[in-house]
C-alpha positions in Angstrom: 0.0 0.0 0.0 2.8 2.4 0.9 4.4 1.7 -2.6 1.2 2.8 -4.3 0.5 6.2 -2.5 4.4 7.1 -2.3 4.2 8.6 -5.5 1.4 11.0 -4.7 3.6 12.6 -1.9 6.6 13.5 -3.9 6.1 17.3 -3.3 5.3 16.8 0.4 7.8 14.4 1.9 6.9 15.4 5.5 3.4 14.1 5.1 4.6 10.8 3.8 6.9 10.5 6.6 4.2 10.9 9.0 2.0 8.5 7.0 4.7 5.9 7.1 5.4 6.4 10.7 1.6 5.8 11.4 1.6 2.7 9.3 4.4 1.3 11.6 2.7 2.4 14.8 1.3 -0.9 16.7 -2.5 -0.7 17.5 -1.7 -1.8 21.0 1.2 -2.6 23.1 2.3 -6.3 23.1 3.3 -7.0 19.6 1.7 -7.2 16.0 -1.4 -8.9 14.4 -0.3 -12.2 13.0 -2.1 -13.8 10.0 -3.5 -16.5 11.9 -5.2 -14.1 14.4 -6.5 -11.9 11.5 -8.0 -14.9 9.9 -9.8 -15.6 13.2 -11.4 -12.3 13.3 -12.7 -12.5 9.6 -14.1 -15.8 10.4 -16.0 -14.4 13.5 -17.2 -11.4 11.3 -18.2 -13.6 8.3 -20.2 -16.0 10.7 -22.1 -13.1 12.2 -23.9 -12.2 9.2 -26.1 -14.5 6.7 -25.5 -14.5 3.0 -22.3 -12.3 2.9 -19.4 -12.1 0.7 -16.7 -11.0 3.1 -13.5 -12.6 3.0 -13.0 -15.6 5.3 -9.2 -15.5 5.7 -6.2 -13.4 5.3 -5.5 -14.8 1.9 -8.8 -13.8 0.4 -8.5 -10.2 1.9 -5.3 -9.7 0.3 -6.8 -10.8 -3.0 -9.4 -8.2 -2.7 -6.8 -5.6 -2.0 -4.9 -6.6 -5.3 -8.0 -6.0 -7.4 -8.6 -2.6 -5.8 -4.9 -1.4 -7.0 -3.3 -1.9 -3.5 -0.5 -4.3 -4.7 0.1 -7.3 -2.7 3.5 -9.1 -3.6 4.0 -12.4 -2.1 7.9 -13.1 -1.8 9.1 -16.6 -0.5 11.2 -16.1 2.8 12.8 -18.1 5.3 10.3 -20.0 7.9 11.0 -17.3 10.5 9.3 -14.8 8.1 12.4 -12.6 7.3 11.0 -9.2 5.9 12.5 -7.7 2.7 12.1 -4.0 2.3 11.6 -2.9 -1.4 12.0 0.4 -3.0 12.6 2.3 0.1 15.6 4.5 -1.2 13.5 7.4 -2.6 12.5 8.7 0.7 16.0 8.5 2.2 17.0 12.0 0.6 13.7 13.5 1.2 14.7 14.9 4.5 17.5 17.5 4.2 19.2 16.2 7.5 19.3 12.7 6.4 20.6 13.8 3.0 23.6 15.4 4.8 24.4 12.4 6.8 24.2 10.2 3.6 26.7 12.6 1.9 29.0 13.0 4.8 31.7 10.7 3.6 32.4 13.1 0.6 31.6 16.5 2.2 32.5 16.2 6.0 35.2 13.6 6.5 38.8 14.2 7.6 41.2 13.7 4.6 44.6 12.7 6.1 44.9 9.1 4.7 44.2 7.5 7.9 41.5 4.8 8.0 38.6 5.9 10.1 35.7 4.7 7.9 35.3 2.4 4.5 35.6 5.6 2.5 39.2 5.8 3.6 39.9 2.2 2.1 41.8 1.6 -1.2 38.7 0.1 -2.7 36.5 3.0 -2.1 39.2 5.4 -3.7 39.6 3.2 -6.7 35.7 3.5 -7.2 35.9 7.1 -6.8 38.7 7.2 -9.3 36.9 4.8 -11.8 33.5 6.3 -11.5 34.0 10.1 -10.6 30.2 11.0 -10.8 29.5 8.5 -7.8 31.4 10.5 -5.1 28.6 12.4 -3.5 26.0 10.0 -2.4 26.1 6.8 -0.4 23.5 4.2 0.4 24.2 1.3 2.6 22.1 -1.9 2.6 22.0 -4.6 5.1 19.9 -7.9 5.3 19.4 -9.5 8.6 18.2 -13.2 8.8 17.0 -15.1 11.9 18.1 -18.3 9.9 20.6 -18.1 7.3 19.2 -19.6 3.9 22.3 -21.1 2.9 22.9 -21.9 -0.8 19.4 -20.3 -1.5 20.3 -16.9 -0.5 20.1 -15.6 -4.0 16.4 -16.0 -3.9 16.2 -13.6 -1.2 18.8 -11.2 -2.8 17.2 -10.7 -6.1 14.7 -8.1 -4.8 17.7 -6.2 -3.3 19.8 -6.6 -6.3 17.1 -5.1 -8.5 17.0 -2.0 -6.2 21.0 -1.8 -6.4 20.8 -1.7 -10.1 18.2 1.1 -10.0 20.6 2.9 -7.5 23.5 2.5 -9.7 21.6 3.6 -12.8 20.7 6.7 -10.8 24.2 7.6 -10.0 24.5 6.7 -6.3 27.4 5.3 -4.6 27.0 2.0 -3.2 28.8 0.5 -0.1 27.9 -3.2 -0.4 29.1 -5.0 2.7 28.5 -8.8 2.4 29.5 -11.8 4.5 30.7 -13.5 1.2 31.6 -12.5 -2.1 28.8 -14.2 -4.0 30.8 -17.6 -4.5 30.9 -20.4 -2.2 33.8 -22.8 -1.6 34.3 -25.9 0.3 36.0 -25.5 3.6 39.0 -27.5 2.4 40.3 -24.1 1.0 38.8 -21.7 3.3 41.0 -18.7 2.4 39.2 -16.5 -0.2 42.5 -15.0 -1.5 44.8 -17.9 -1.7 42.1 -20.6 -2.6 43.8 -24.0 -3.5 47.2 -22.4 -2.7 46.6 -22.9 1.0 44.3 -25.6 2.0 43.2 -26.6 5.4 43.3 -30.1 6.8 40.6 -32.6 8.0 40.7 -33.8 11.5 39.5 -37.3 11.6 38.8 -37.7 15.3 37.1 -34.3 15.8 35.6 -34.3 12.3 36.5 -30.7 11.6 38.3 -28.6 9.2 41.0 -26.6 10.4 43.3 -23.8 9.1 46.7 -25.4 10.2 50.1 -24.7 9.1 50.9 -21.0 8.8 54.8 -21.2 8.7 54.7 -20.5 4.9 53.6 -16.9 5.6 56.5 -16.3 7.9 59.9 -14.5 6.7 62.0 -17.0 5.0 64.7 -16.8 7.5 62.4 -17.1 10.6 63.6 -19.6 13.3 60.0 -21.3 13.5 60.7 -22.7 9.8 63.5 -25.0 11.2 61.6 -26.1 14.2 60.2 -29.8 13.9 58.9 -31.0 17.2 56.8 -27.8 18.1 54.9 -28.1 14.9 54.3 -30.9 12.7 57.6 -32.8 12.9 58.8 -31.2 9.6 60.8 -28.4 8.7 59.0 -25.8 6.5 60.6 -24.1 3.5 57.5 -23.4 1.4 56.6 -19.8 0.7 53.3 -18.1 0.8 51.0 -18.5 -2.3 52.2 -16.0 -4.9 49.2 -15.8 -7.2 46.0 -14.1 -5.9 43.1 -14.4 -8.1 41.4 -11.1 -9.1 37.6 -10.8 -9.4 37.8 -11.1 -13.2 39.7 -14.4 -12.8 37.1 -15.6 -10.3 34.3 -14.7 -12.5 35.9 -16.6 -15.5 35.8 -19.6 -13.3 32.3 -19.5 -12.4 30.3 -17.5 -15.0 29.0 -20.6 -16.8 27.8 -22.5 -13.6 24.1 -23.3 -13.6 22.2 -24.9 -10.5 18.6 -25.2 -9.5 17.8 -23.6 -6.1 15.8 -25.1 -3.4 16.1 -27.3 -0.2 15.4 -30.5 -2.6 18.3 -29.7 -5.0 21.3 -29.7 -2.5 22.6 -33.0 -3.6 23.2 -31.5 -7.1 25.6 -28.9 -6.0 29.2 -29.4 -6.7 31.2 -31.0 -3.8 34.6 -29.5 -4.9 35.7 -25.9 -5.6 32.9 -23.3 -6.2 29.4 -24.1 -5.8 27.5 -21.5 -7.9 27.7 -18.2 -9.7 25.8 -15.8 -7.4 23.4 -13.2 -8.9 25.6 -10.7 -7.2 27.9 -10.7 -10.2 25.0 -9.3 -12.2 25.8 -6.0 -10.4 27.9 -3.8 -12.6 30.6 -2.9 -10.2 30.8 -6.5 -8.6 34.0 -7.4 -10.7 35.7 -4.2 -9.6 35.8 -5.3 -5.8 39.2 -6.0 -4.2 38.0 -7.9 -1.1 36.0 -10.9 -1.6 35.0 -11.4 1.9 33.9 -9.0 4.6 34.5 -10.5 7.8 32.8 -9.3 11.1 35.5 -8.7 13.4 33.3 -8.8 16.5 32.1 -12.2 15.6 35.6 -13.6 15.2 36.5 -12.0 18.4 33.7 -13.7 20.2 34.4 -17.1 18.6 38.1 -16.8 19.6 37.2 -15.7 23.3 34.7 -18.6 23.7 37.5 -21.0 22.6 40.0 -19.5 24.7 37.9 -19.4 27.8 36.3 -22.9 27.1 39.9 -24.5 26.7 41.4 -22.7 29.9 38.5 -23.8 32.1 37.9 -27.0 30.2 34.1 -26.3 29.9 32.4 -29.4 28.4 31.2 -28.7 24.8 33.3 -25.5 24.5 36.9 -26.8 25.2 39.2 -27.4 22.2 41.2 -30.0 24.1 38.8 -32.9 24.4 39.7 -36.5 23.9 39.1 -36.3 20.3 41.5 -33.5 20.0 44.2 -35.7 21.6 43.2 -38.6 19.3 44.0 -36.0 16.4 47.5 -35.4 17.8 48.0 -39.1 17.9 46.8 -39.4 14.3 49.0 -36.8 13.2 52.0 -38.1 15.2 52.8 -34.8 16.8 53.4 -33.8 20.5 53.7 -37.4 21.8 53.9 -36.1 25.4 50.0 -35.0 25.0 48.8 -38.4 23.4 46.1 -40.1 25.5 47.2 -43.0 27.8 45.1 -46.0 28.3 44.7 -46.8 32.2 42.5 -49.8 32.7 39.3 -48.9 30.8 39.8 -45.3 31.0 41.9 -42.8 28.8 44.2 -40.4 30.7 44.8 -37.0 29.1 48.3 -35.7 30.0 48.2 -32.1 31.2 49.1 -29.4 28.6 50.8 -26.1 29.0 47.4 -24.5 29.1 45.7 -26.9 31.5 44.6 -25.4 34.8 44.2 -27.2 38.2 41.1 -26.6 40.2 42.9 -24.2 42.4 43.8 -22.1 39.3 40.5 -22.3 37.9 39.0 -20.9 41.0 41.4 -18.0 41.1 40.7 -17.3 37.5 36.9 -17.1 38.3 37.2 -15.4 41.4 39.3 -12.7 39.8 36.8 -12.3 37.1 33.7 -12.2 39.4 35.4 -9.4 41.6 35.6 -7.1 38.6 33.6 -3.8 38.9 33.0 -1.8 35.8 31.1 1.4 35.3 27.4 1.1 34.6 26.7 0.3 30.9 30.3 -0.5 30.2 29.7 -4.4 30.0 27.5 -7.0 31.8 28.1 -7.6 35.6 30.8 -10.4 35.4 29.7 -11.6 38.8 26.5 -12.8 37.2 28.3 -14.5 34.4 30.6 -16.4 36.7 29.5 -19.7 38.1 31.7 -20.6 41.1 30.0 -24.0 41.5 30.8 -25.0 38.0 33.9 -23.1 37.5 32.8 -21.6 34.0 31.6 -18.5 32.5 27.9 -18.6 31.0 25.9 -16.1 29.1 28.8 -14.2 27.5 27.5 -11.7 24.9 29.6 -10.3 22.0 30.3 -7.1 24.0 31.3 -9.0 27.1 33.8 -11.1 25.0 35.1 -8.0 23.6 35.9 -6.4 27.0 37.4 -9.7 28.1 39.8 -9.8 25.1 40.6 -6.1 25.1 41.1 -5.3 28.9 40.4 -8.3 31.3 41.9 -11.5 30.0 45.6 -10.5 29.9 45.2 -9.4 33.5 43.2 -12.5 34.8 45.6 -14.9 33.5 48.8 -13.4 35.2 50.3 -15.7 37.7 47.9 -18.6 36.8 49.0 -19.7 33.0 52.6 -20.3 32.1 54.6 -17.5 30.7 54.9 -19.0 27.1 51.1 -19.4 26.8 50.3 -16.1 28.6 52.6 -14.2 26.2 50.9 -15.7 23.2 47.3 -15.1 24.6 48.3 -11.3 25.4 49.7 -10.8 21.9 46.6 -12.0 20.6 44.6 -9.7 22.7 46.8 -6.9 21.6 46.3 -7.7 18.0 42.5 -7.4 18.4 43.0 -4.1 20.2 45.1 -2.6 17.4 42.5 -3.7 14.6 39.7 -2.3 16.9 41.3 1.1 16.9 38.9 4.1 15.7 41.9 5.3 13.6 44.4 3.0 11.7 47.6 4.1 9.9 47.8 2.0 6.7 51.4 2.0 7.2 50.9 -0.2 10.1 48.9 -2.9 8.4 52.0 -4.7 7.2 53.5 -4.9 10.8 50.2 -6.1 12.0 50.0 -8.8 9.4 53.5 -10.1 10.3 52.5 -10.2 14.0 49.4 -12.1 13.5 51.3 -14.7 11.4 53.6 -15.3 14.3 50.8 -15.3 16.8 49.0 -18.1 14.7 52.2 -20.1 14.7 52.7 -19.8 18.5 48.9 -21.0 18.8 50.0 -24.1 16.7 52.9 -24.7 19.3 50.8 -24.6 22.3 47.1 -25.4 21.4 45.6 -28.4 19.8 44.9 -28.2 16.1 41.2 -28.2 16.7 41.5 -24.7 18.2 42.3 -23.4 14.8 39.1 -24.6 13.2 38.3 -22.7 9.9 
């Protein structure tokens, strides 16, 4: 209905905003009106009168609306009723204040070559130079799902892509940030840049794919390349993959792929390499993108934090050091001192460098439970620590952020051995650096070198399952 009347308010955007606001205002507190509830109402009204032609369900009512010119378009969505908003961009610039915010990246930002915003990235500057008419306006789209649709995501993206094409044709700058580049690969080659040049390995006991073996990314004269026992029992003289495929190279590989969407057609998908050519490639600028994945740093930080806390406190279901992890070490024939030992009918797991005694776990939990933070800074950690079970429960993404950024390096002092404590502290320091509000591009090469060494040290002290891809 909004789409029909919108054109009648082009000269009066304030009235349209009022109408839109009223349409989104609930009739009563406590939620919306479901289709099932509305059907019950229609049935009650229909039964109250004899010989009537009133609609008996929501579907019949929507058919009547369609004949009246009040368009009703059915879009197949996920079972959780994910809502797609179509053709909403016209009203974004009707308000002068909103228009100013949407053009801030061109008119108001600081130009000192430091990175504060995606507009400071090389990708953005490249698009500016390639399409100089697109510098002044910016529209950012985001899709939120309660349940990811998997390979069928193209079905849900199509209405949005239609709008993006319209925006491009009307000379708007697009900031498209996606979780994926529109192509899907098996986890055996999880790196979107190296692809087959750097494959992961499959852990037989844990039944997981892991991103293991980061020494090829070290400088060629680094001491870790000569160490055997601390890694996989071999010296490493391979170099990092040299060839990084461009967007055009990737498109040449997948442009002729044809698949049938739907849950019943999953078995027909390729099992190796690329799975499909996403309809995102139909966007005119998609082949000019440098980065093929946009990784959500806060999600990564939470996953790493959960793995660290779960492994240090040996939390069932969250620890990366379980019997399967030790069987993987035995299968790979590395770190023989940590292989499971059969005693009677039970397997004994020798303690590792990161293994905490019950006394150390109590110290860890008591230290966190005693932390006092300003109101609104984070959750109350005393409510997240279970002294009875010696574990942390209900950690949110921001709680993990506070742990990794400020608390964890302090909590493990005097509890964890120095070699493990140093690598955990360096990992926290790396997250702190890339979370900075302002990043100097000249520091990025140094940060890349640091994370390679950190990952190698994690390989030395933690089980391979800790590096799950």
